[in-house]
C-alpha positions in Angstrom: -231.0 -51.0 147.4 -228.3 -50.1 149.9 -227.9 -46.7 151.5 -225.1 -45.0 153.4 -226.2 -43.7 156.8 -228.6 -40.8 156.6 -227.5 -37.4 157.7 -230.4 -36.8 160.1 -229.8 -33.1 160.3 -232.2 -30.2 160.2 -232.7 -30.1 156.5 -233.1 -32.7 153.7 -230.1 -32.8 151.4 -230.0 -32.3 147.7 -227.1 -33.0 145.3 -226.4 -31.5 141.9 -223.3 -32.1 139.9 -222.0 -29.2 137.8 -219.4 -28.9 135.2 -217.5 -25.9 133.7 -215.9 -26.3 130.3 -212.7 -24.2 130.1 -210.2 -23.5 127.4 -207.7 -26.3 127.3 -204.6 -25.6 129.5 -201.7 -27.9 130.1 -199.9 -27.6 133.4 -196.4 -29.0 134.1 -194.3 -31.0 131.8 -195.1 -34.6 132.7 -196.8 -36.9 130.1 -198.5 -40.3 130.4 -199.2 -43.1 128.1 -202.7 -43.2 126.8 -204.4 -46.3 125.2 -207.2 -45.0 123.0 -209.1 -46.6 120.2 -206.4 -45.5 117.8 -203.7 -47.4 119.8 -201.1 -46.3 122.3 -200.2 -42.6 122.4 -198.7 -40.0 124.7 -200.6 -37.1 126.2 -200.0 -34.5 128.9 -200.5 -35.8 132.4 -202.1 -32.6 133.6 -204.6 -31.2 131.1 -207.4 -28.9 132.3 -210.4 -28.8 130.0 -213.3 -28.8 132.4 -214.0 -28.5 136.1 -216.5 -30.8 137.8 -218.0 -30.7 141.3 -221.0 -32.0 143.2 -222.9 -29.5 145.4 -224.5 -30.9 148.5 -227.1 -28.5 150.0 -230.3 -28.0 152.0 -233.0 -29.0 149.5 -236.6 -27.9 149.0 -238.5 -31.2 148.5 -241.9 -30.1 149.8 -244.6 -31.2 147.3 -242.0 -32.6 144.9 -241.8 -36.1 143.6 -238.0 -36.6 143.8 -236.7 -40.1 144.4 -234.0 -40.3 147.1 -230.7 -41.8 146.2 -227.5 -40.7 144.3 -225.1 -43.3 142.9 -222.1 -43.6 145.2 -219.7 -44.9 142.6 -218.8 -42.7 139.6 -220.4 -43.7 136.3 -219.7 -45.6 134.0 -218.9 -48.4 136.4 -216.3 -49.8 134.0 -214.2 -46.6 134.5 -214.5 -47.0 138.3 -213.6 -50.6 138.1 -210.4 -50.0 136.1 -209.7 -46.9 138.2 -209.7 -48.9 141.5 -207.9 -51.8 139.9 -205.1 -49.5 138.7 -205.0 -47.6 142.0 -204.8 -50.7 144.2 -202.9 -53.1 141.9 -205.7 -55.7 142.3 -207.1 -57.6 139.4 -210.3 -56.4 137.8 -211.6 -60.0 138.0 -211.3 -59.8 141.8 -212.7 -56.3 142.1 -215.6 -56.7 139.7 -218.1 -58.3 142.2 -217.3 -55.6 144.8 -217.6 -52.8 142.3 -220.8 -54.3 140.9 -222.4 -54.7 144.3 -221.6 -51.2 145.5 -221.9 -49.6 142.1 -225.3 -51.0 141.3 -226.9 -51.0 144.8 -225.2 -48.4 147.0 -226.8 -44.9 147.1 -226.0 -41.7 148.9 -229.2 -40.6 150.8 -229.8 -37.3 149.0 -232.3 -35.9 146.5 -230.6 -35.6 143.1 -231.1 -32.2 141.4 -233.6 -31.0 144.0 -234.0 -27.2 144.2 -231.9 -25.3 146.7 -234.1 -24.5 149.8 -234.7 -20.8 149.9 -237.7 -20.2 152.1 -236.8 -19.3 155.7 -238.9 -22.0 157.4 -238.1 -25.1 159.3 -237.5 -28.3 157.6 -240.0 -31.2 157.7 -240.3 -33.2 160.9 -238.6 -36.1 159.2 -235.4 -34.1 159.0 -235.5 -31.8 162.0 -233.8 -31.9 165.3 -234.7 -28.4 166.5 -238.0 -27.5 164.9 -237.9 -24.0 166.2 -234.7 -23.2 164.2 -235.0 -21.4 160.9 -232.6 -21.4 157.9 -230.4 -18.3 157.4 -231.1 -15.8 154.7 -228.1 -17.1 152.7 -226.3 -20.4 153.1 -222.6 -20.4 154.1 -220.2 -22.0 151.5 -217.8 -25.0 152.0 -215.4 -26.2 149.4 -214.0 -29.7 149.9 -210.9 -31.3 148.3 -210.6 -35.1 148.2 -207.5 -37.2 148.9 -205.6 -39.8 146.8 -208.0 -42.4 145.3 -211.0 -40.2 146.3 -213.8 -38.6 144.3 -216.6 -36.1 144.6 -218.8 -38.8 146.2 -216.2 -40.6 148.4 -216.7 -38.2 151.3 -220.4 -37.9 151.1 -220.9 -38.6 154.8 -219.0 -35.5 155.8 -220.5 -33.4 153.0 -224.1 -34.4 153.5 -223.9 -34.0 157.3 -222.6 -30.5 156.9 -225.2 -29.8 154.3 -228.0 -31.1 156.5 -227.0 -28.6 159.2 -227.4 -25.7 156.8 -224.4 -25.3 154.5 -223.7 -25.6 150.7 -220.7 -28.0 150.2 -218.9 -28.1 146.8 -217.0 -31.4 146.5 -214.5 -31.1 143.8 -213.7 -33.9 141.4 -210.0 -33.4 140.9 -208.8 -34.4 137.4 -205.1 -34.4 138.2 -204.7 -38.1 138.3 -205.1 -38.3 142.1 -208.6 -39.7 142.1 -209.3 -43.4 141.2 -210.9 -42.3 137.9 -212.7 -39.4 136.2 -214.6 -38.9 133.0 -213.9 -35.9 130.7 -216.4 -34.7 128.1 -213.6 -34.1 125.7 -210.9 -36.7 126.4 -212.8 -39.6 127.9 -211.9 -41.6 131.0 -208.8 -40.8 133.1 -207.3 -43.1 135.7 -205.1 -42.6 138.8 -201.5 -41.7 137.8 -198.7 -43.9 139.3 -195.0 -43.1 139.0 -194.6 -45.8 136.4 -197.2 -44.1 134.2 -195.2 -40.9 134.0 -192.9 -40.0 131.1 -190.4 -37.2 131.4 -187.9 -35.9 128.9 -184.4 -37.5 129.2 -182.9 -34.4 130.8 -185.8 -33.8 133.1 -186.3 -37.1 135.0 -188.0 -36.3 138.2 -189.3 -38.2 141.2 -193.0 -38.6 142.0 -193.0 -35.9 144.6 -192.3 -33.3 141.8 -195.4 -34.5 140.1 -197.4 -34.2 143.3 -196.3 -30.6 143.5 -197.5 -30.0 139.9 -200.8 -31.7 140.9 -201.2 -29.2 143.7 -200.9 -26.4 141.2 -203.5 -28.0 139.0 -205.8 -28.4 142.0 -205.5 -24.7 142.8 -206.7 -23.9 139.4 -209.7 -26.2 139.7 -210.8 -24.9 143.1 -210.4 -21.2 142.0 -212.3 -21.9 138.8 -215.1 -23.8 140.6 -215.5 -21.0 143.2 -215.5 -18.2 140.5 -218.1 -20.0 138.3 -220.3 -20.9 141.3 -220.2 -17.4 142.6 -221.3 -16.2 139.1 -224.2 -18.6 139.1 -225.3 -17.3 142.5 -225.0 -13.7 141.4 -226.2 -13.8 137.8 -228.1 -17.0 137.4 -228.0 -19.7 134.7 -226.9 -18.3 131.3 -227.6 -21.4 129.1 -225.6 -24.5 128.3 -223.0 -22.5 126.3 -222.1 -20.2 129.2 -220.7 -20.9 132.7 -221.9 -23.8 134.8 -224.1 -26.5 133.5 -225.5 -29.8 134.8 -223.7 -33.0 134.0 -226.8 -35.0 133.4 -230.0 -34.5 131.4 -232.3 -34.3 134.4 -234.2 -31.0 135.1 -232.5 -28.5 137.3 -234.4 -25.6 138.9 -231.7 -23.0 138.1 -233.9 -20.2 139.5 -233.4 -21.6 143.1 -229.7 -20.8 142.9 -230.1 -17.2 141.8 -229.8 -14.5 144.5 -232.6 -12.0 144.9 -232.2 -8.3 145.2 -232.0 -8.3 149.0 -231.1 -11.9 149.7 -228.1 -14.0 148.6 -228.8 -17.7 147.9 -225.3 -18.6 149.0 -222.8 -16.4 150.8 -219.8 -16.2 148.4 -218.4 -12.8 149.4 -217.1 -13.8 152.8 -216.7 -16.5 155.4 -215.9 -19.4 153.0 -214.7 -22.6 154.6 -212.0 -24.6 152.8 -211.8 -28.3 153.8 -209.8 -31.3 152.6 -208.5 -34.7 153.5 -205.0 -36.0 153.1 -203.7 -34.7 149.7 -206.8 -32.4 149.9 -205.4 -31.1 153.2 -202.2 -30.3 151.4 -204.3 -28.6 148.7 -205.9 -26.4 151.4 -202.6 -25.4 152.8 -201.3 -24.6 149.3 -204.3 -22.3 148.5 -203.9 -20.5 151.9 -200.2 -19.9 151.5 -200.0 -18.9 147.8 -201.6 -16.2 145.6 -204.4 -17.1 143.2 -203.4 -18.5 139.8 -202.8 -15.7 137.3 -205.9 -14.6 135.5 -208.2 -17.0 137.3 -209.8 -15.0 140.1 -209.4 -12.8 143.1 -208.5 -14.6 146.4 -211.2 -16.9 147.8 -212.5 -15.1 151.0 -211.6 -18.0 153.3 -212.5 -17.4 156.9 -211.8 -20.9 158.2 -209.9 -24.0 157.1 -210.8 -27.5 158.2 -207.9 -29.9 157.5 -208.5 -33.6 157.9 -205.4 -35.9 158.3 -203.2 -33.7 156.1 -200.4 -35.3 154.0 -197.6 -32.7 154.0 -194.9 -34.5 152.1 -195.9 -33.0 148.7 -195.4 -29.5 150.0 -191.8 -28.2 149.9 -190.2 -27.9 153.4 -189.9 -25.6 155.2 -193.6 -24.6 154.8 -196.3 -24.1 154.1 -196.0 -20.6 155.6 -198.8 -18.1 156.2 -198.8 -15.2 153.7 -196.9 -12.2 154.9 -197.7 -8.5 154.4 -199.8 -5.7 155.9 -203.5 -6.4 156.2 -203.2 -10.1 155.9 -205.8 -11.7 158.2 -205.1 -15.4 158.7 -208.0 -17.8 158.6 -208.9 -19.9 161.6 -207.5 -23.4 161.4 -208.4 -26.8 162.7 -206.5 -30.0 162.0 -208.2 -33.3 162.9 -205.6 -36.1 162.7 -206.0 -39.9 162.6 -204.1 -42.0 165.2 -201.8 -43.4 162.6 -200.7 -40.0 161.3 -200.1 -38.7 164.8 -197.9 -41.7 165.4 -195.9 -40.9 162.3 -193.1 -39.1 164.2 -191.3 -37.0 161.5 -194.5 -36.0 159.8 -196.3 -35.1 163.0 -193.4 -33.0 164.2 -193.6 -31.1 160.9 -197.4 -30.7 161.3 -196.9 -29.2 164.8 -194.5 -26.6 163.5 -196.7 -25.7 160.5 -199.9 -25.3 162.6 -198.0 -23.2 165.2 -197.2 -20.7 162.5 -200.9 -20.3 161.7 -202.4 -20.7 165.2 -199.6 -20.0 167.7 -201.8 -19.7 170.8 -204.6 -22.2 170.4 -205.0 -26.0 170.5 -205.6 -26.5 166.8 -204.5 -30.1 166.3 -206.8 -32.9 167.5 -206.3 -36.6 167.3 -209.2 -39.0 167.4 -208.2 -42.3 169.0 -208.6 -45.5 167.0 -209.2 -43.5 163.8 -207.6 -44.6 160.6 -206.6 -42.5 157.6 -209.6 -43.8 155.7 -212.0 -43.0 158.6 -212.6 -39.5 157.1 -214.1 -41.0 153.9 -217.1 -43.2 153.3 -215.1 -46.4 152.9 -215.2 -47.4 156.6 -219.0 -47.0 156.6 -219.9 -49.1 153.6 -222.9 -51.4 154.3 -222.0 -55.0 155.0 -218.5 -54.1 156.3 -219.1 -51.1 158.6 -218.4 -51.6 162.3 -219.5 -49.6 165.3 -216.0 -48.0 166.0 -216.0 -46.6 162.5 -219.4 -45.0 163.1 -218.2 -43.5 166.4 -215.2 -42.0 164.7 -217.3 -40.5 161.9 -219.7 -39.0 164.4 -216.8 -37.4 166.3 -215.3 -36.0 163.0 -218.6 -34.3 162.1 -219.2 -33.1 165.7 -215.8 -31.4 165.8 -216.2 -30.0 162.3 -219.5 -28.5 163.0 -218.3 -27.1 166.4 -215.4 -25.5 164.6 -217.5 -24.0 161.9 -220.0 -22.6 164.5 -217.2 -21.1 166.6 -217.7 -23.5 169.5 -214.8 -26.0 169.1 -212.9 -24.9 172.3 -216.1 -25.2 174.3 -216.8 -28.6 172.8 -213.3 -29.8 173.6 -213.6 -28.5 177.2 -216.9 -30.3 177.7 -215.7 -33.8 176.7 -212.9 -35.9 178.1 -209.6 -35.4 176.4 -206.4 -37.3 177.0 -202.7 -36.6 177.1 -200.7 -38.3 174.3 -199.4 -41.6 175.7 -198.0 -44.4 173.6 -198.0 -48.0 174.4 -196.6 -51.1 172.6 -199.2 -53.6 171.6 -197.2 -56.1 169.6 -194.8 -56.3 166.6 -195.2 -55.4 163.0 -194.4 -57.9 160.2 -190.9 -56.4 160.0 -190.2 -56.9 163.7 -190.5 -53.3 164.7 -192.8 -52.4 167.7 -196.5 -51.9 167.0 -197.4 -48.6 168.7 -200.9 -47.4 169.8 -202.2 -44.4 171.7 -203.7 -45.1 175.1 -207.4 -44.6 175.3 -210.7 -45.7 173.8 -212.3 -45.2 170.4 -213.5 -41.7 169.8 -211.6 -40.1 172.6 -209.6 -36.9 171.8 -206.1 -35.7 172.3 -205.7 -31.9 172.0 -202.1 -31.0 171.0 
């Protein structure tokens, strides 16, 4: 058995995957070719029939016989195999040993379907750093949106570490063709959608960027529906398998642990929600913050802060995204953590600077972590057998900054550690002959822009 690094926070972490069946809704006009048992067919590219997310949370494991370990790769493995093969363009024959190794053996160090911790006492010594600290009366809520090729488990390091410090994190499994694969209860497996997979009408031929914008609309629906249904679970409790949220597997779930009491909320859904996302998920966060909720879905999510990891802005029409205008609008606090590569992407970084200044005009709200890669924010750089010390240093820095921001201490944290000015040096040439640029500094150091 292989495990990703443990979270080592104050609380043991549980994980439960929920699904919400919804009335079928088609968004956008794009179609894709589908190869079902009945032969090739054409179906809508963006069809919403259920919303799925994994909740990571402080768990009550005292006196319970719960085996630690959640599958890191989505099941069935055949779907993950074909998903990664299609996403990467690499043969399934080459990928199969890798998928089998990590699919069969690799686990996320959490307790599947454990009850939500409700008692205000300290966690067990095995999971505590500050044994005098107690849990809050209600846990704060985080909603996380994955990037291209990602999934509800691909960012488990960030999600479990936030959960182990006392938060409930909902990691959305987007079904818009941006993840490597997904499984629908009604339509079966779905794979990553490439430009060559798309079909438009003859008078409507559109580039891939238009489809990305339709995906952002789809993602907004998913996140609003996930939030609304989770809030209803916390307020009203489990209503049976034919109403609201249900579990995706057949294991026992202690639904009572999620129900708020008369004077105590299990999870705080009325205020101070944190939205977080990586890459395309960062674009999703910006889209939610700058647009009204989808018609008929829900009231606005009460977002207090937004944590945006290496955002990819190209799918969002320019200029923008802009903060909402109007009397009474209170903008959420914003923090962008960038990879070195994205900060060296001149045009994109210049646009990011302008966008963030519109949201946070007086504060240092873009940070670059030296030697970080775009994939450093996910679990991929920490996989057993291939993980290296620099990747672990970068992940530690990502989580430290995230927690400091959530706790309201990010400026203090930045002031207490060494930061650098942005200096670029040439370290060689790329295959095309252009200069290979790099930021001056050591792994894990920060640049505050």
